[in-house]
C-alpha positions as CSV (number, residue, x, y, z in Angstrom):
1,X,-3.0,-3.7,-56.6
2,X,-2.5,-3.3,-52.5
3,X,-3.9,-4.5,-49.2
4,X,-4.6,-2.6,-46.3
5,X,-4.5,-4.2,-43.0
6,X,-5.9,-3.0,-39.9
7,X,-4.9,-4.2,-36.5
8,X,-8.0,-4.6,-34.3
9,X,-7.4,-3.4,-30.4
10,X,-6.3,-5.7,-27.9
11,X,-9.1,-6.7,-25.2
12,X,-6.7,-5.2,-23.0
13,X,-5.7,-2.0,-24.5
14,X,-10.1,-1.5,-24.8
15,X,-10.3,-2.3,-20.8
16,X,-7.6,0.8,-20.2
17,X,-9.4,3.1,-21.9
18,X,-12.5,2.4,-20.4
19,X,-11.3,2.5,-17.0
20,X,-10.1,5.6,-17.8
21,X,-13.1,6.9,-19.2
22,X,-14.7,6.0,-16.0
23,X,-12.2,7.5,-13.8
24,X,-12.5,10.6,-16.5
25,X,-15.7,10.5,-16.6
26,X,-16.4,10.3,-12.7
27,X,-14.0,13.5,-11.7
28,X,-14.8,16.5,-10.6
29,X,-13.2,18.1,-13.6
30,X,-15.1,16.6,-16.7
31,X,-16.0,18.5,-19.2
32,X,-19.0,18.6,-21.9
33,X,-16.4,18.2,-24.3
34,X,-15.0,15.2,-22.8
35,X,-18.2,13.4,-22.0
36,X,-18.5,14.3,-26.4
37,X,-15.7,12.3,-26.8
38,X,-16.7,9.3,-24.6
39,X,-19.9,9.1,-26.4
40,X,-17.7,9.3,-29.9
41,X,-15.6,6.5,-28.1
42,X,-18.3,4.3,-27.1
43,X,-20.5,4.6,-30.0
44,X,-17.5,3.1,-32.4
45,X,-17.9,-0.3,-31.4
46,X,-19.7,-2.4,-29.9
47,X,-16.5,-3.7,-28.3
48,X,-15.6,-0.4,-26.5
49,X,-19.9,-0.5,-25.1
50,X,-19.2,-3.7,-23.9
51,X,-16.0,-3.0,-21.5
52,X,-17.0,0.4,-20.2
53,X,-20.5,-1.0,-19.2
54,X,-18.8,-4.1,-17.9
55,X,-16.3,-1.6,-15.7
56,X,-18.9,0.6,-14.8
57,X,-20.8,-2.2,-13.0
58,X,-18.4,-3.4,-11.1
59,X,-18.1,0.5,-10.2
60,X,-21.8,0.8,-8.9
61,X,-21.0,-2.2,-7.4
62,X,-18.4,-0.4,-5.6
63,X,-20.3,2.6,-4.5
64,X,-22.9,0.1,-3.2
65,X,-20.5,-1.1,-1.0
66,X,-20.3,1.5,1.7
67,X,-19.2,5.0,2.7
68,X,-15.8,3.8,3.8
69,X,-14.1,4.5,0.7
70,X,-14.5,7.6,-1.4
71,X,-11.5,6.3,-3.9
72,X,-8.1,4.8,-4.3
73,X,-5.8,7.0,-6.4
74,X,-2.4,5.5,-7.7
75,X,0.0,6.9,-9.7
76,X,-1.0,5.3,-12.9
77,X,-3.8,5.1,-15.0
78,X,-4.2,0.7,-15.5
79,X,-1.7,-2.4,-15.4
80,X,-2.0,-5.6,-15.4
81,X,-2.3,-6.1,-12.0
82,X,-5.8,-4.6,-12.1
83,X,-6.5,-6.4,-15.7
84,X,-6.1,-9.8,-13.2
85,X,-8.0,-8.3,-10.6
86,X,-10.9,-7.6,-12.5
87,X,-10.6,-10.8,-13.6
88,X,-10.6,-12.5,-10.4
89,X,-13.7,-10.4,-9.6
90,X,-15.6,-12.3,-12.9
91,X,-14.3,-15.6,-11.5
92,X,-15.4,-14.8,-8.2
93,X,-18.9,-14.0,-9.1
94,X,-21.4,-15.9,-7.3
95,X,-18.9,-17.4,-5.2
96,X,-18.3,-14.5,-2.9
97,X,-21.5,-12.4,-2.5
98,X,-20.4,-9.1,-1.9
99,X,-16.7,-9.8,-2.7
100,X,-15.7,-6.0,-4.2
101,X,-12.5,-6.6,-5.9
102,X,-10.8,-4.5,-8.0
103,X,-9.1,-1.2,-7.8
104,X,-9.4,-1.4,-11.8
105,X,-12.5,1.4,-11.3
106,X,-11.9,3.5,-8.7
107,X,-10.8,7.5,-8.9
108,X,-7.3,7.0,-10.7
109,X,-7.6,2.8,-11.3
110,X,-4.6,1.1,-10.1
111,X,-3.0,-2.6,-8.7
112,X,-4.9,-1.9,-5.3
113,X,-7.4,-4.4,-4.3
114,X,-9.8,-4.2,-1.6
115,X,-13.1,-6.2,-0.4
116,X,-15.7,-6.0,1.8
117,X,-17.8,-8.8,4.0
118,X,-21.6,-9.0,4.3
119,X,-22.9,-7.9,7.4
120,X,-19.9,-5.7,8.6
121,X,-18.5,-2.2,8.2
122,X,-14.7,-4.0,7.8
123,X,-12.8,-3.3,4.8
124,X,-9.4,-4.5,3.7
125,X,-7.0,-3.1,1.3
126,X,-4.2,-4.9,0.2
127,X,-1.0,-4.4,-2.4
128,X,1.8,-6.3,-4.1
129,X,5.4,-6.4,-3.8
130,X,6.4,-3.5,-5.2
131,X,2.8,-1.7,-5.4
132,X,2.2,1.5,-3.8
133,X,-1.3,2.9,-3.1
134,X,-3.7,5.4,-1.7
135,X,-6.5,5.0,-0.5
136,X,-8.9,7.9,0.6
137,X,-11.6,7.2,3.5
138,X,-15.1,8.4,3.9
139,X,-14.0,11.0,6.4
140,X,-11.2,12.7,4.7
141,X,-8.1,10.8,6.5
142,X,-5.6,9.3,3.7
143,X,-3.7,6.0,3.8
144,X,-0.6,5.2,1.6
145,X,0.6,1.8,1.2
146,X,4.6,0.9,0.4
147,X,4.8,-2.6,-0.7
148,X,3.4,-5.9,0.4
149,X,0.9,-4.1,3.0
150,X,-1.6,-5.3,4.2
151,X,-4.6,-3.2,6.2
152,X,-8.1,-3.7,7.7
153,X,-10.1,-0.6,8.3
154,X,-12.9,-0.3,10.1
155,X,-15.6,3.5,10.2
156,X,-18.3,3.4,13.1
157,X,-20.3,6.1,15.0
158,X,-17.8,6.6,17.9
159,X,-14.2,5.7,16.8
160,X,-12.1,4.6,13.4
161,X,-10.0,1.8,13.5
162,X,-7.1,0.3,11.1
163,X,-5.1,-3.0,11.4
164,X,-1.5,-3.3,9.8
165,X,-1.7,-6.8,9.3
166,X,2.2,-6.2,7.9
167,X,3.9,-3.8,5.4
168,X,4.3,-0.1,6.1
169,X,1.6,2.7,5.9
170,X,1.6,6.8,5.7
171,X,-1.5,8.0,7.6
172,X,-3.4,11.9,7.5
173,X,-5.9,11.7,9.7
174,X,-9.1,14.2,9.4
175,X,-9.8,15.9,12.7
176,X,-12.5,14.4,14.2
177,X,-12.8,15.0,18.2
178,X,-16.1,12.4,18.6
179,X,-14.1,9.9,16.9
180,X,-10.0,8.6,17.7
181,X,-8.0,7.6,14.9
182,X,-6.4,4.5,15.9
183,X,-3.5,1.8,13.9
184,X,-3.4,-1.7,15.5
185,X,-0.2,-3.5,15.1
186,X,0.3,-6.3,17.7
187,X,-0.3,-5.6,21.0
188,X,0.2,-1.8,20.1
189,X,-2.1,1.0,19.0
190,X,-0.8,4.1,17.6
191,X,-3.5,6.9,18.1
192,X,-3.3,9.8,16.3
193,X,-3.8,13.2,17.8
194,X,-4.7,15.4,14.4
195,X,-1.2,14.2,12.5
196,X,0.7,12.8,9.5
197,X,2.3,9.4,10.6
198,X,4.0,6.6,9.5
199,X,3.8,2.7,11.1
200,X,5.9,-0.2,9.9
201,X,5.6,-3.6,10.9
202,X,8.1,-5.5,12.1
203,X,8.7,-9.6,12.6
204,X,9.8,-8.2,16.3
205,X,7.8,-4.6,16.3
206,X,7.2,-2.3,14.5
207,X,8.5,2.1,13.9
208,X,6.3,4.9,14.2
209,X,7.4,7.7,12.2
210,X,5.6,11.4,13.2
211,X,5.8,14.5,10.5
212,X,3.3,16.5,12.0
213,X,1.0,16.6,15.2
214,X,1.5,14.0,17.6
215,X,0.4,10.3,18.7
216,X,0.5,8.5,21.7
217,X,1.3,4.8,21.8
218,X,-1.2,2.7,23.6
219,X,-0.5,-0.7,24.9
220,X,-3.8,-3.2,23.5
221,X,-5.2,-6.4,24.4
222,X,-7.9,-9.1,23.1
223,X,-7.5,-10.7,19.4
224,X,-8.2,-8.7,16.2
225,X,-11.1,-8.9,14.6
226,X,-10.4,-10.0,11.4
227,X,-8.2,-12.6,13.1
228,X,-9.9,-15.2,12.0
229,X,-12.7,-14.1,10.0
230,X,-15.4,-16.1,11.7
231,X,-18.7,-15.7,12.6
232,X,-17.8,-13.8,16.2
233,X,-15.6,-11.6,14.8
234,X,-17.7,-10.4,12.3
235,X,-20.8,-9.9,14.7
236,X,-18.2,-8.0,16.5
237,X,-17.6,-5.3,13.6
238,X,-21.4,-5.4,12.8
239,X,-22.5,-4.2,16.0
240,X,-19.7,-1.6,16.3
241,X,-18.0,-3.1,19.2
242,X,-14.3,-2.5,19.4
243,X,-11.8,-5.5,19.0
244,X,-9.4,-4.2,21.3
245,X,-9.0,-3.0,24.5
246,X,-6.7,-0.4,25.1
247,X,-5.2,0.9,28.3
248,X,-3.6,4.0,27.8
249,X,-1.2,5.2,29.7
250,X,-0.9,9.1,31.3
251,X,-1.5,11.3,29.2
252,X,1.9,12.8,29.3
253,X,3.8,9.4,28.2
254,X,4.9,7.5,25.3
255,X,3.4,10.7,22.6
256,X,5.7,11.4,19.4
257,X,5.6,14.8,17.8
258,X,6.8,16.1,14.9
259,X,10.2,14.0,13.1
260,X,10.0,12.1,16.4
261,X,10.6,8.4,15.5
262,X,9.9,5.6,17.7
263,X,10.8,1.4,18.1
264,X,8.8,-0.6,19.9
265,X,9.9,-3.9,20.0
266,X,8.5,-6.6,23.0
267,X,6.9,-3.7,24.9
268,X,10.0,-1.6,24.8
269,X,9.9,1.7,23.4
270,X,12.5,3.3,22.1
271,X,12.1,7.1,20.8
272,X,14.6,9.8,18.9
273,X,14.5,12.8,17.5
274,X,15.2,13.4,13.8
275,X,16.6,16.0,11.7
276,X,14.2,16.9,9.3
277,X,16.3,15.9,6.3
278,X,16.7,12.4,8.0
279,X,13.2,12.4,9.2
280,X,11.8,12.9,5.1
281,X,14.8,10.5,3.8
282,X,12.9,7.8,6.3
283,X,9.7,8.3,4.5
284,X,10.9,8.6,1.2
285,X,9.4,5.1,-0.5
286,X,6.1,7.5,-0.5
287,X,8.1,9.4,-3.9
288,X,8.9,5.8,-4.7
289,X,12.9,6.0,-3.8
290,X,14.9,4.8,-0.7
291,X,18.3,6.7,0.7
292,X,21.0,5.2,2.5
293,X,24.4,6.5,4.0
294,X,27.1,4.7,4.8
295,X,24.5,1.8,5.2
296,X,25.5,-1.6,5.8
297,X,25.5,-3.9,2.8
298,X,23.1,-6.5,4.8
299,X,20.6,-3.8,5.7
300,X,20.2,-2.5,2.0
301,X,19.9,-5.4,0.9
302,X,17.1,-6.1,2.8
303,X,15.4,-2.9,2.3
304,X,15.7,-3.5,-1.2
305,X,14.4,-6.5,-1.0
306,X,11.1,-5.5,0.6
307,X,10.5,-4.4,-3.7
308,X,11.4,-7.3,-5.5
309,X,10.4,-10.7,-5.7
310,X,13.8,-11.4,-6.3
311,X,15.6,-13.5,-3.8
312,X,19.5,-12.0,-2.7
313,X,22.1,-14.3,-0.9
314,X,25.5,-13.6,0.0
315,X,27.8,-16.3,0.0
316,X,30.6,-14.5,2.0
317,X,28.9,-13.3,5.4
318,X,32.0,-10.4,5.8
319,X,30.6,-8.5,2.8
320,X,27.3,-7.9,5.2
321,X,29.1,-5.0,6.6
322,X,30.4,-3.2,3.7
323,X,29.0,0.2,3.9
324,X,26.8,1.3,1.1
325,X,25.3,4.6,0.4
326,X,22.9,6.6,-2.4
327,X,20.0,6.7,-3.5
328,X,17.8,3.4,-5.6
329,X,13.8,3.2,-6.7
330,X,11.8,0.8,-4.3
331,X,10.8,-1.1,-7.4
332,X,12.7,-4.3,-8.7
333,X,14.7,-1.5,-10.4
334,X,16.4,-0.7,-7.1
335,X,18.0,-4.2,-6.1
336,X,18.9,-4.4,-10.2
337,X,20.7,-0.7,-9.1
338,X,22.4,-2.0,-6.5
339,X,24.0,-5.2,-7.9
340,X,25.0,-3.8,-10.8
341,X,27.5,-1.0,-8.2
342,X,28.3,-4.2,-6.5
343,X,30.0,-5.3,-9.7
344,X,31.0,-2.0,-10.8
345,X,32.0,-0.6,-8.3
346,X,33.2,-2.8,-5.4
347,X,34.1,-5.6,-7.9
348,X,32.3,-7.9,-6.5
349,X,30.4,-11.7,-8.9
350,X,26.9,-11.9,-8.6
351,X,25.6,-15.1,-9.9
352,X,21.5,-15.3,-11.2
353,X,20.5,-18.6,-10.8
354,X,16.8,-18.5,-11.8
355,X,15.0,-16.1,-9.2
356,X,18.0,-15.7,-6.9
357,X,21.4,-13.9,-7.2
358,X,24.3,-14.6,-5.1
359,X,27.2,-12.5,-4.3
360,X,30.2,-12.9,-3.5
361,X,33.9,-11.8,-3.9
362,X,35.2,-10.9,-7.3
363,X,39.0,-12.1,-8.3
364,X,39.8,-8.2,-8.6
365,X,38.0,-7.6,-4.9
366,X,40.1,-7.1,-2.2
367,X,37.2,-5.6,0.2
């Protein structure tokens, strides 16, 4: 006598399937055959129907939050981060009205998450360490968020504002002569003049790289609308008032064109022209990699550390000036590949202790 054992699908796998169906059914290319297959899947199990209904309810809630966001698209259909986002949304339901957490159910579902606040047209987007997300706005513009990035977006009838709190983002701006598009970080605004560009916030300032069109760097003052999420700031956001005072320079100053890069530090602006290949390398993170050409090891570690929670310590500070080149993934695998290169190619010693890796000279190292 034989016994057939059937394994029931896990709740996580059912949620992944449900989220994939939501993405498919809301796509413009959905076919009658897709809908027939969905009906068969949904009717096969009460668990399928329940998982789909829960995610569909969250989707509809997001649609009701307003027209600011039309979709969020990532390069994966679903992952553990989005599952956690849904669980957070469920646990918070009833505690924070208007919370729209969860990248789990929009367009191609992924791990970016956002929320809106009652009485405000302001929306926040955030990626975790090692994550990359694309956000499409209702005006036709798009934002690509690099690792550990947070932005606040506010669209109104007369202007479009993005506050870059930390991290890095690439912007492709839809033309709208009636509404300027400004990216504000620190005391500088980057005004799009119908263009594509990246902004990276640093401790001492920001970097701007333009790939298409033009941007203008504009000094700003006043308190950001999202600084404290206080009542006065919420009122300012809801009535359409600008949270910043813009101080535009003469029209021919501080303008960047395609393949130019600017670094702003303590109000000092330096602009340089890049070769097209170098400009593309600056933004290689958009395709999941970073490129280094004869860079200091200290600089390479600082850059790759953005994409991992692992901490890297160079025990011998003279090693920071080692020249390193190559292409590495924008993920924890990138820093692991670098550490392997240091061991195998440079004969350095890498010692792991918990979430920290220590780099020091090896016995056979003569560098």
